[in-house]
DRENLUM-887732 format. One record per residue: residue in one letter; z, y, x of N, C-alpha, C in turn. Coordinates in pm, whole numbers, plus 32768, in hexadecimal, padded with zeros to 4 digits. Last residue first. Layout:
REM residues N
AZYXZYXZYX...
***
This chain:
REM residues 448
LB1D75EE540E8B2085EBD416CB27E5E5E415DFB1805F4E3FFEB1765EBF400BB1A35E8D4095IB188605E4003B1EE601D3FB0B1EB5F853FBFLB0AD60AC4097B13060AC40D7B19860624086LAFD460BA3FF0AFE260464048B06F603C4080CAFCB61AE3F7AB01E61493F37B02660C93F86KAF1462404001AFA0624B402DAFF861E23FECGAE0062483FCAAE3D61CB3FF6AECE61D2401DEAD2962B63ECDAD9762DB3F25ADE8625F3F49KABDF62203ED1AC5B624A3E8FACC3626E3EF7GAB0561AA3F35AAF662363F11AB70626D3ECCTAB1760A43F90AB1E60BE3F00AAFE614D3ED7FAAF6609940A8AACF60284052AABC60533FC1LAB66618940FFAAD761704113AAA6610040B7NAC71616240B9AC2961D64084AB9261C2408FFACA6607F4154ACAD607840C3AC6160EB4082QAC9460E74258AC3560824229AC31607D4191GAD726191425CACEB61C6426FAC816166423DIAE3660CE423AAE29613841D6AD9E617741E0AAE15603C4323ADF45FFC42A4ADE760644234QAE7760E343E5ADE660CD43E4ADBB608C4360RAF8560D34398AF3E61534394AEA761404394LAFC55FC343BAAFD560034338AF816083432FFAF8F5FA044CFAF4A5F50446AAF4F5F9343E1MB046604A454AAFB760644557AF6A601D44EAEB12E5FC244F9B11B605044DAB088607644E1VB10E5EC64566B1105ED244D5B0F75F6344ACGB1335EDC4673B0A95EDE4643B0A05EE745ACSB2545FAC46A7B2145F2D4687B1845F42465CVB2DF605B47A5B28A606B472FB23E5FE94719IB41060C4483DB3AA605D4825B35F607A47A3IB49E6171494BB476617848BEB40B610D48AAAB56360B34A39B4EB60FC4A12B4E161074979GB63360174A9CB650609F4A71B5D960F04A44AB6155F104ACDB60F5F674B42B6245FFA4B1EAB60F5EA749D1B6845E894A23B68B5EE34A9EEB5105EFF498FB5845F354947B6035F1E4997AB4795E5C4A38B4755EEE4A49B4ED5F2F4A05DB4AE5D5F49D2B4D65D7E4A5CB4DB5E154A72KB43E5D8048D2B4CC5D5C48E1B4FE5D80496CLB3345DB54912B3845E1B48D0B41A5DFE48DALB2EC5CBE4988B2DE5D3C49D3B3365DA84995RB30F5C0F48B4B36B5C064925B3645C864979TB2E65CCD4781B2BB5C7247EBB3245C6C485AKB3275CE54647B3665D1446C2B3475CAF472FRB2695C5845AAB27E5CE84599B2BF5D254614PB1975B69465EB2095B93460BB21B5C2A4609TB0B65C3845EBB0E85BB545C3B1155B6C4641YB0515D1D4655B0B15D2D45E8B0E05CA845AEVAFED5DBF477CB0055D3F473BB06C5D5246CCAB0055EB547F1AFA55EA94783AFB25E24473BDB1295F4A484CB0E25ECA4853B0885EBF47D9FB1B66045491BB16E602548A1B1265FA048B4VB2CB60E0499DB272606C49AAB239604C4920LB34062034A44B31861C149C7B2BB614E49E7QB39062394B44B3DC62734AD7B3BE622C4A54YB3B061514C51B35F61884BE4B3B961C54B78DB45960DA4D03B41861564D2EB3C461974CC0RB4AA5FEC4CA3B50D60594C9CB4CF60DF4CC5LB3DC5F3C4CDDB3E45F744C57B4455FEA4C4DTB3E05EBE4DD3B39C5F3F4DCBB3AD5F834D44EB4645DCA4DA9B4A35E2F4DFEB4625EB94DF0EB3BA5D264D1AB42E5D5E4CD5B46D5DD14D23SB25F5D654D54B2DF5D274D7AB3515D704D34VB15E5D484C53B1A35D8B4CC2B2255D434CE2PB0F45CB74B7EB0985CE64BE6B0DD5D244C5FVB17A5B784B10B1825C0B4B16B12A5C3C4B89RB1AB5A5C4A40B15B5A9E4AA8B1675B364A9DDB22259D94971B27359F349E8B2295A404A54TB1785996489FB1CF5A09488FB2205A2D490CNB07E59174848B0A8592748D4B105599F48E0PB01559024747B09058B84763B0C558C947F2HB06C5A5A4725B08759D146F8B00A597C470CMB03F5B234849B01D5B0247BEB0415A7247A0GB0685B4B4953B0DD5B5448FDB0C25B35486BLAF335BDB4992AFAB5B9E49CEB0245BB64975PAE4E5C58493DAE8D5BF948E0AF095BB4491ATAE785DB84996AE465D3249B0AE845CD3494AAAEE25EB04998AE725E98493BAE2D5E15495BNB00C5F5049C6AFCB5ECD49D7AF605EBB496CAB06760724A65B02A603C49EBAFE45FB94A0BLB16461444AD4B11F60C54AEBB0E860934A66IB192628A4B53B18062364ADCB13861B74B07AB28963294C29B20562F14C0AB209629C4B8BGB37163954C8DB34663BF4C08B2BE638A4BDFKB30F63944DDFB37D63A04D80B34663D44CFBEB1F062C74E2AB23D63424E33B2AC63434DCAPB20661624E77B1D261D84E32B22762554E50QB1AF60704F48B21E60CD4F36B1EA614D4EF7FB14D5F214F09B1255FAE4F11B19C60084EF5NB15F5E124F05B1C55E5B4F51B1A35EEF4F61LB0905DD14E51B10E5D874E4FB17E5DD54E93IAFA95E544E84B0015E8C4E1EB08B5E4B4E1FDAF055DCF4F35AF5D5E374F6BAFC25E6B4F05EAE5E5D294EA8AED35CEB4EE9AF345D534F1FFAD8E5DD24E5AADF35DAA4DF9AE705D714E3CPAD3E5EEE4F29AD325E5F4F0BADA75E304EB4RAD17602F4E86AD595FDB4EEAAD415F484EC5AAC9061724E52AC8D60E24E38ACCF60974EABAACD462AB4DB2ACCF62584E2BACD061C64E02GAC0D63904CEBAC8963544D18AC7663064D99MAB4A63FE4C45AB7364464CBEABFC64164CEFVAAEC63594B87AB5F63AB4B62AB9763FA4BD8DAA1662D74C00AA0163184B7EAA7263774B59SAA8A62694CE4AA2562D14CF4AA13631F4C72AAB2561A54C6AAB6662114CB6AB0762864CC9LAA5E60FB4C0AAAB261454BABAAF661BB4BF0SA9FB609E4D02A9A360E04CA3A9F161344C40KAADA60234D72AAA060994DB4AA4560E74D55AAAFF5F4E4CBFAB685FB24CCFAB3060314D0ERAA145EC14CEEAA2B5EFA4C69AA975F664C6FEAA435E744DF2A9D15ECB4DD6A9E05F0C4D4DFAB1E5DC94DD5AB305E494E19AABD5EA94DFFDAB9E5D184CE7AB155D374D11AB185DC34D4FIACA75D384CB2AC825CC34D01ABF15CCD4D30DAD155E8A4CE1ACD05E254C91ACA75DB24CECFADBA5FB94CC7ADBB5F364D07AD735ED34CABIADB161174CF3AD8360A14CA7AD8260254CFEVAE4F623E4CA9AE3B61DB4D15AE2161554CD2VAE2363874C3DAE1962F94C1DADFD62A54C9ARAEDF648E4BE1AE94645C4C55AE9563C34C4FAAEBD65434AA7AF0064E44B02AEA464BE4B75GAE4D65E549E4AE6B661F4A67AEB665C44AC6RADF8657848FEAE7A65BB48F8AEA565F24980SAD1364F6493FAD07656648E2AD8865B548D7KAD7C642549D9AD3164914A1BAD2A650D49C1AADE46386490CAE3D63C04971ADFA643649B7GACF5633D4888AD5D63874842ADBB63CC48A3FAC7162B1494FAC36632C491CAC9C638048D1AAD2B61DB4970AD08623249E0ACCE62B649B0LAD3261624871ADAA619C48AAAD8961FF4919AAC27610A4860AC5D616647FCACD961AD4831RAC20605A4939ABC960D14939ABFC613948D5GACD25F9548E1ACF05FE44958AC9E6064495DAAC465F24480EACC45F6A47F2ACEA5FC44866GAB645EBD48A7AB565F184837ABD35F674819GABDE5EB149FDAB885E844990AB855EEA4920AAC815ED74AD4AC175F3A4ABFABB35F0B4A56GADCF5EB54B2DAD655E864AD4AD005EF34AB5AAEDA5F7F4B3EAEB45EF64B62AE4C5EC64AFELAF1160C34BAEAED060704B49AEAA5FE84B80VAFE561CB4BCAAFBD614E4C0CAF8C60EC4BA2FAFDC63104BE9AFCB62AF4B7DAF9262314BBBMB0A0641B4C4EB05363A74C7AB05363414C0ARB08665594B9FB0CB64DD4BC6B06964764BFFGB00066374B3EB02C66374BC9B06E65B64BF8AB05A65F449F4B01666514A4EB054664E4AD9LB0EA65634941B0A1651949A8B06165744A10PB15365FF487CB1AF65D448E6B16965814953SB08B670F4815B095667E4826B0F7665B4895GB14468254781B0D567E747C7B0EA675247D6FB2A1687547B8B22368834772B1B4684247C4SB3C7679F47BFB36D680347F7B2EC680747A6AB523675047A2B49C674B476CB44767BC47A5TB623671047F0B5C767444856B53767424824GB6ED6688476CB6EA671A4765B68A675947C7NB6E8657B475FB72C65B347D3B72B664C47D3KB6516555467AB6D9651F467EB72A655D46EFYB56165C746CBB5AD6604465EB63F65D74660GB514650E478EB531659847B3B58365E0474ARB4E6642C46F7B5516428475CB57864B54785EB40D64934666B487646A4620B4FC64634680KB35064B64730B384652B46E9B407650A46A2IB32063AB4773B359640547D7B396647E4793AB2B4634F4681B32B630E46B8B36F63674720DB1D363F04663B24163FD4603B2C163BE4637EB1306395473AB162641F4735B1DB642B46D9IB0FC628B46EAB14362A74768B18063334765AB07262B945FCB0E9626345FBB13E627D4677TAF9C63504655B00163914601B080633D45F7IAF14628746E7AF4B62FB472BAFB3634246D6SAEC961C74626AF1D61A24698AF60621B46D7AAE31625E456CAEA2620C4541AF0161EF45B5EAD6262D345F9ADCC632845C5AE4762D8459ECACE061D0463BAD00623A469AAD7462904669DAC9F61244568AD0860FE45C7AD3B61754617TABCA615744D1AC48618D449DACBD616B44FANAA80618844F5AAF561604543AB7061A4450BYA95A60FA4452A9C061604465AA2B612C44C4GA80660C243F1A87B60A04442A8D861164458IA74F604D42E3A77E60C54326A80160A4436ELA6325FA8427FA6B85F9542B4A6DF600F4307KA57B5FDF414CA58A5FEB41DCA61C5FDE4206GA54A5FDC403BA5735F5F407AA5865F684110DA51660C53FB2A4A760873FFAA4CB60074044SA5FA61043F17A577613D3EF4A50260F63F36PA6E260923F86A6A9605E3F09A61B608D3EEDRA708603340D2A6EF60A5407AA6A860773FFBRA8015F744141A7765F664113A75C5FD440ADIA8C95FCA4255A8B25FD741C6A81E5FC041A9IA9AD5F5F4347A9215F68431FA9195F6E4287TAA8D5FA0444EAA765FA043BEA9E15FB143A1NAA985FB7455AAAF75F5A451EAAE85F514486VA9D35FE44678A9D95FED45E6AA3F5F8945B3AA999609E479DA9DF602E475EA9EB604A46C8AA95D6182482AA90C610A4840A954608E480DIA9C1627C480EAA1E6215483FA9D261984869AA8DA62F647A8A91563264825A97162BE4863QA8BB626246BDA85062644721A887629047A8AA9A162A24632A98E6217465EA922620E46C8LA95F63B3460AA9D8638C4653A9CB62FE4688PA86863A54571A86E63E045F8A8EA63BA4649HA820626544DAA86362E644D3A873631F4561VA6E961CB44E0A77161C94515A7A862574511EA60260FD442AA63161814451A6C161734483DA5DC5FEF4427A56760454419A58760D54441CA6735F064502A6845F7444A3A6035FC6449FFA6565E5A45CCA6305E274549A6435E9044DBKA6BC5ED046AAA62A5EC246A5A5F95E884620MA7D25EC04684A78E5F3F4672A6F75F2F4662VA8495DD446C7A81B5DE3463DA7C95E624628AA8AB5DE547CAA82D5D9E47B3A7F45DB84729EA9A45E6747A6A9375EA747EFA8B15E6847CBKAA395DB94707AA355E4746E6A9C85E944730YAA645CA34725A9E15CD346FBA9D35D6A46E9PAB215BD0474AAAF85C2347BCAA795C7347A1FAC025C964687ABE55C5C4709AB8A5BE246F8GAB665D194558ABD45CFE45B4ABA35CC64638VAB085DE84457AAD65DA444CFAB4A5D954531SAAE05DD842F7AB305E00436AAAFA5DB143E1FA9CC5E234220AA115DC9427CAA705E1742D7GA9255E1C40DCA95F5E5C4151A9B15DFB41A4AA8A25D8C4013A89C5E1E4012A8D55E61408DFA7EE5CA33FA6A8415CAF401EA83F5D424048DA7425CD63ED4A7C35C973EB7A8235CA63F2BPA64F5D2B3F3AA6B25D923F16A73B5D583EF3SA6015C43404BA5F95C713FBFA6645CDB3FA4SA60C5BCC413FA5CD5C4F4138A5C65C8840ABYA6645AE541EBA6B15B2A4183A6825BBB4179TA59D5AA642AFA5BB5A4C423FA5FE5A9541CCSA59A5B6D4369A51B5B4A432BA5305AF142B0FA6A35B6F43B9A66F5BE2436FA5E85BC6432EFA6B75A6C4436A70F5A9543C8A6D05B054377KA5FE5A6A4504A5EE5A0C4496A6405A39441DKA6765B3645A1A5ED5B434571A5D55AE844F9LA7785AD345E1A7685B4A458FA6DB5B564553DA80659A445E0A78859E24608A76D5A5945ABDA8FF5959457DA8D859304603A860597C4638VAA0A59C344B5A97D59D544D7A96359AF4569FAACE599A43AEAAC659684437AA325966445FMAB515A7B42E3AACE5A4142FFAAC55A1B4393PAC3A5AAB41DAAC235A954269AB9E5A4D427FVAC005BA040D2AC0F5B164101ABFD5B0E4199YAC3D5C583FB5AC375C624048AC5A5BD84080IAB975CC03E8FABEA5C5B3ED3ABD25C663F69GAB8E5D9F3D72AB685D743DF7ABC45D093E2BNAB8E5E743C94AB685DE73C8EAB325DBA3D16YACA85F3F3C7DAC255F2F3CBDAC055E9A3CC4NADA05FA53C24AD3E5F6B3BC6ACB15F663BFFVAE575FE33CDDAE0160523CB2AD9260223C55HAED15EED3CFFAF245F603CDBAED05FD43CA7RAE075E4A3D5AAE375E373CD1AE875EB03CA1FADF05EAD3E5FAD7C5EAD3E04ADAC5EA53D74TAEF05E6C3EB6AECD5EF83EA4AE505F083E4FPAEF25D583ECCAF4A5D963E68AF255E283E4DNAE225D4D3F9DAE115D143F17AE715D4D3EAFHAE805DCD408BAE125E05403EAE0C5DCE3FAFLAF615D2D40DFAF695DBD40D1AEFE5DF24073IAF225C2940F3AF9D5C4740A9AFB35CDD409BPAE325C37418EAE305C0D4102AEAD5C3240B3GAE925C944293AE3F5CE5423CAE3E5CB941ABKAF105C05434EAF635C2A42DAAF135C7E4277SAE8B5AFD4414AE795B7D43CEAED95B8D4358HAE895A0F449AAEFE5A6544ACAEFD5AE04452GAD94598F4475AE0759614428AE8159BB4431VACC259C94516ACD65A2044A3AD565A004456PAC5759E14677AC81599D45FCAC9C5A00458CKAB6B5A9A45F3AB715A13462BABDD5A134696SAAED5B5444D4AB3C5B44454DAB345AB3457CIAAD35C2343CFAA7D5BD9442BAAC65BCD44AFLAB6D5C2F429EAB835C44432CAB275BE8437CGAAC65CB04177AB045C4A41CAAB155C74425AFAA7A5CCF401DAA965D10409DAADA5CA740F5VA9B55CBC3F00A9F55C703F6BAA015CC73FE8KA9E15D113DACA9AB5D353E2FA9FC5CF03E9DTA9A55C633C81AA065C823CEAA9C05C9F3D6EDA8FB5C0C3BBFA8EE5C973BE9A94D5CBE3C59AA9455B083B81A8C45B1E3BC3A8B35BAC3BF8NAAA95B0E3BCBAA355AF13B78A9B55B153BC3IAC055ACF3BE7AB845AE13C2AAB135ABE3BCBHACF55A933B78ACB95B123B50AC315B2A3B91GAD4E59AB3BE9AD3459AA3B59ACF15A293B27VAD9059E73CEDAD0B59AE3CD3ACE959A93C3EKAE435A913D87AE335A993CF4ADAB5A633CC8YAE8A5A9D3E92ADFD5AAA3E6FADE35AB53DD9TAFA85A993E90AF5C5AEE3EEDAECF5B083EBCQAFF259F43DADB0305A743DCAAFDA5ACF3E21RAF4E590E3D90AF8259553D1BAFAD59E33D3BLAF0E58C23E92AEA358CE3E2FAED159213DB7SB00C58B23F02AFB1591B3F30AF3E592E3ECFEB07457D53E71B0B658583E69B05858C83E95VAFD257073EC2AFCB57313E37B00957BC3E27TAF3957494002AFA9571D3FB0AF95574D3F20PADF056D64062AE515740404AAEC757093FFALADA555CE4146ADB255FA40BCAE10567340B4GAD9B55664245AD4E55DD422AAD54560C419BSAE4F548F4236ADC05476424DAD6A54EE4228VAF2B555A418EAF1354D141B6AE7C54BD41C2PAFEE568241D0AF72564141A8AF6555B341DDTB14E566F417FB0E3569441DAB065564941B1GB1F0561340B2B1FE569D40DFB19256CA413EKB12F554D3FC3B18F5560402EB18E55F1405CLB067552F3F15B0E9554C3EDCB15155683F46SAF2455BE3F4BAF9155693F79B01455933F39GAE1655CC3E5BAE7756083EB6AEE355A53EDAYACCC55F33DD8AD39559C3E06AD9555E93E65VAC3456643CB6AC5956863D3EACD156303D64LAB1B560F3BE2ABA856073C06ABBA56353C96AAA0E56633BC0AA5D56343B4EAAF356333B69GA969578B3C33A9A8570B3C4FAA0756E43BDFNA8DC587E3C22A8DD58233BB0A91257983BD0FA8FE592D3CEFA87C58EB3CE5A87C58793C80KAA04597C3CD6A99B59E23CCDA91359A23CB4PAA9958923D07AA8E58C63C7EAA20592F3C6DSAA7358743E29AA3858163DC9AA30584F3D3BLAAF059093EE5AA84594A3E9CAA4258EE3E35LABAC585A3F53ABD958D73F18AB6E59173EBFQAB0C578E3FBAAB6A57713F4EAB9457F03F07SAA7E580B4081AA3357C84015AA8E57AA3F9FVAB2E58604142AAFD58C440E3AAB35883406DFAB53577A41E1ABBF57AD418CAB8B580A411EGAAAD571542A0AA8957014215AAEA573D41B1RAB2457484390AAA057824379AA76577642E6EAC0E56B04377AC1757424380AB9057854364GABED55A3427FABF555DB4305ABF056734303VAAF555464184AB7B554841BCAB7755894246SAA3055D1407CAA3C55964101AACC55A24130YA9C3557E3F2CAA0655D13F8FAA0755884015AA98B55653DD7A94F55553E5CA99655B33EBCIA97154E73C99A9D255143CFCA98F54FF3D83IA8C2552C3B6BA8C554FA3BF4A93655393C42PA81D54E73A3BA89555193A7DA8A454DA3B07VA6B554FA3A65A72C54B73A32A7A654F43A76QA5ED55813AE6A5E8557F3A53A65E55373A14CA61156623BF7A62255DB3BC1A62C55E13B29HA60A57613C61A593572F3C1CA5A156A43BDFSA6FA57A43CDCA6BB58053C82A64D57C93C2DLA73556CD3D83A79056EF3D16A74C57473CADLA65E56E53E37A66D566D3DE4A6C5568A3D6CQA69C57D63EB0A61F57CA3E64A62557533E05FA78A57933F2FA78A57FB3EC8A70C57F23E71IA72756D43FE1A78A56AD3F7DA78B57133F0CRA687576F407FA6475705402FA6A656D53FC2AA744580D40FDA6E8584E40A1A6A057E74049IA7BD577241B7A800577D4134A7A557C040CFEA73B578F42A2A719571A4251A754572141C5TA7B75865431BA737587E42D6A70C58074282IA893580243A1A8A95842431FA827585B42D3DA86156BF4428A84D57504433A85A578C43A8NA88755BE43EFA89A55E3447AA88E56794490VA92C552F42D0A8C95589430DA8ED55A4439FSA94454314213A98354544293A91F54AB42DEFA977542F40ABA92754374125A97F544C419FVA982538D3F7DA9D653C63FE6A98953BD406ALA93353A13E2DA8FE538D3EB4A95953D43F17KA93B53203CE9A98853613D52A94E533B3DDAIA8ED53493B8FA8D2530F3C13A91753633C7DIA96452EE3A50A96353523ABBA93D530A3B3CDA927521239B8A93B52923974A930530539D7AA833511A3A13A8A7516E3A33A8AD51E939DAGA76E505F3A05A7B050853988A82950DC399ETA6D9502E3AE2A74C4FD53ACCA78F4FEF3A44AA62250F83AFAA5F6507D3AB9A668501B3AA0QA69F51B63B96A69351CD3B06A674514C3ABCMA67351433C8FA6FB514D3C5DA6FB51663BC6RA55E515A3CACA59E50D53CB1A62850DA3C71SA54852723CA9A50952223C3FA54651973C38VA5CB52B43D97A60452E13D18A5CB528F3CA3LA51452483E4FA59C52133E46A5DD52393DC1YA43552EC3E26A42A525D3E0DA4B5521F3DFAGA49F53E43E78A46E53D23DEFA46453403DC9LA4CF53B13F84A54053CC3F2BA51853B83E98DA3CD53983FE2A42453223FE5A49D53353F8AEA37654A33FB9A33054323F79A38953B73F72EA4205536405CA421554E3FCCA3E154D93F81SA4B354534151A45454B94128A45D54CB4090PA61854184191A58F53F0416FA5365468414BTA6E0545E42A6A6C35485421CA631546641FBEA71F533A436CA6ED53C34361A6C953E242D0CA822526342DFA7B3527F4339A78B5312432ADA8D3521C4222A90B523942A7A89D5254430ELA8FE525640DDA89352534140A8CB527A41C8NA97E51AF3FCFA9A451F74047A93851E640B1CA95951C63E7AA91851933EF3A94151EC3F68SA9C0516B3D2CA9C751B93DA7A98151743E1BVA9D251A53BDCA995514D3C40A986519E3CC0IAAC351B93AE4AA8851FE3B57AA4D51943BB4FAADF51A13988AACB515B3A07AA8651B43A6ERABE551F338A9AB61521338DFAB5651D7396ATAC905172378FAC82517A3821ABF251993849GACCD514F368CAC8A51CD36B0AC7951DD3745SAC7D4FF9362DACD650653656AC8550E33673QABEB4F2035FEABFA4F7B358EAC4F4FF535B4HAB034E4836A3AB774EA136A6AB744F063634SAA1E4DA23699AA984D773655AB044DE2364BSA9484E01371EA92C4DB236A6A9AA4D913657YA9B44E7E37FCA9814ED13790A9674E833710QA9F44D9F389EAA5E4DF43869AA2C4E4437F1KA8FB4D3538E4A9574CE53893A9C14D3C3852GA89D4E0F397CA8504DDA390CA8A84D8B38ADLA95D4E2C3A47A9574E8E39DBA9054E5F3964IA9454D533B02A9BD4D663AB1A9A44DBB3A36NA8554D583B89A87F4CDB3B48A8F04CF23AE5SA84F4E633BE7A7E24E2E3B94A80C4DB13B48AA9354E8A3C8DA92C4EC63C08A8C34E863BAFVA9474E373D8EA9794DDB3D28A95F4E0C3C9AKA8CD4F053E1FA8AF4E7B3E42A8DA4E193DD6LA9404FF33DC6A8B84FD03D9CA89A4F3C3DB3EAA954FCE3D60AA314FE43DC8A9A84FB33D97FAB3450703C4BAAFE4FF73C88AA99501E3CF4DAC4051073BB3ABDC511B3C1DABB450953C59VAC9051793A77AC9B510A3AD4AC2451113B32YAD45526939BAACD3524A3A0FACF251CF3A63DAE2352503913ADB652AA38EDAD3652893939AAEB3511738B9AE9351793921AE1E51D038F4GAF1750533804AEEF50D837D4AED75141383FLAF424F523846AFBA4FA53833AF985035380FDAE444EF43871AE8E4EBF37FEAF084F1637DEEAE0B4F773961ADC14F9A38E7AE0E4F6E386BAAEBE4EF33A08AECB4F8439F7AE824FB13979LAE564DF43A08AED64E0B39C5AEEA4EA039ABHAD744E1B3AA5AD634DF83A19ADE34E1139C9LADF84E4E3B98ADA54EB63B5DAD8C4E9B3AC8AAE724D573BC5AEC74DCE3BB5AE784E403B74EAD954CB83BECADEB4C9F3B77AE424D193B5ALAD3D4D183CDEACEC4D323C67AD3C4D1B3BE8RAE0B4CB23D7FADF14D423D7CADA24D663CFDKADF04BA33D60AE694BE43D2EAE554C7B3D23HACFA4B7D3DE3AD094B5A3D56AD824BA03D19EAD304BC43EEBACD74C173E9CACE64BFC3E06DAE5C4BCE3F9AAE084B7B3F44ADB54BD33EE5GAE584CD2409BAE914C634050AE2A4C1A3FFCEAE264DB44122ADEB4D394159AE1F4CBD4110YADF94F0F4100AE234E9340C0ADD84E1B40FALAD9E5001415AADF84FB841B3AE1D4F2E417CGAC43506C4135ACD35075411FAD2350224181GAB3350494148AB6D50BC418CAC0250CD4178AAAEC4F5F40D8AABF4FD84092AAFE505640CEWAB634E9B4164AAD04E9E416AAA974F194123KAC6D4EBB411FAC424EE941A3ABAB4EF341AAPAC9A4F343FCBAC8C4ECC4031AC534F0340B3RAD8D50143F4FAD004FFD3F6CACF34F953FDBSAE7F4FC43E68AE634FD93EF6ADD14FB93F11VAE4350643D2FAE9650093D7EAE7C50273E12NADDC51213C95AD7B50DB3CE8ADC150793D46CAE1351D63B73AE3A515E3BBCADC5512A3C10LAE9A52FB3AEDAE2952BE3B33AE5A52453B80MAF02539039C0AF2353383A30AEA452FA3A69
***
């Protein structure tokens, strides 16, 4: 049992009551046999000296300090740790508020080199990974929320136990993560982590909220960080940070998977989105054909109009995949120059994004949304008008949170075949898993 009662407002908490009564409650916790009692650094020096001279219980004292300023330098952190040790603490605890994920590297270094048991982590979406990886770098404890949703950026106890299995993380655990902004919507951890365990691979997959790619890759350059998924909006920009790029990803000019080659530490970029998205669309059409007794050989996309919303990384993968199957691609993007550039690469046509709302496609056309429109929490946004959906035979949405977006619901109501982004996500994840581990990844499907 850990007792820290309510943290006072001056220490970053919410408690504004009587300080004397708060401290009495902490002393009572020790008397009742609490395993740990947490005191703030400001009061610890006066209290712990007296406590140690008289207490006979097995209670261990945590001395904590919440830093609401910029992450201190290594020198300042060393001085602060020395002050906290001098209180007689059994464990010291530091809570940071980082402005960038690269600041967490100092936390990991502190955890690895501190000579006393230490808890150190950051709160918030940018600091989330510091809590998940704490056991790898010798952190003494990991904190989690007991509620169903994270509190102040804390992971839930359930996710720590079930999704991340933090009790099994050790110094040899390889770290894989999603580089994205935002990152909270990702389902990657609940897919990759159980699969790592299923094949007895010592790895963990974590969300990484990244603001600056250059700073990120220069900071996390050790073999511990073995590979990455790449999400919105970085699939194109990340290419220049790869030492080598697979020919398919080079042609698409978008990378969604990066592996750190063990032999030399070089970053190798791949694209598993292309085949994942196109085969998901093809299989859905073929399945409808089988049901109707009209199955045909070859790609069902050959000769069809393929209407694409979004010319970013996911859009480029879809466009190249559609072109490879003989489709005629029409591209809409809010950046018209980007749409024209992609259209030139796939011998397609480009149109201003506002035209897609009332665009009249050919009969049997495919619509693919590769924009973030409709992603949680803005779930009511769609790229096209409801009236035009009846003209499409199939509608695909790369957004997978929620699983059935409003676009897909409207398209289904209009009679179109629908393909969720979950299908693409699963298929590209199998490719990623194979690259991450060198193992067969079909077992990913059992975790859907």
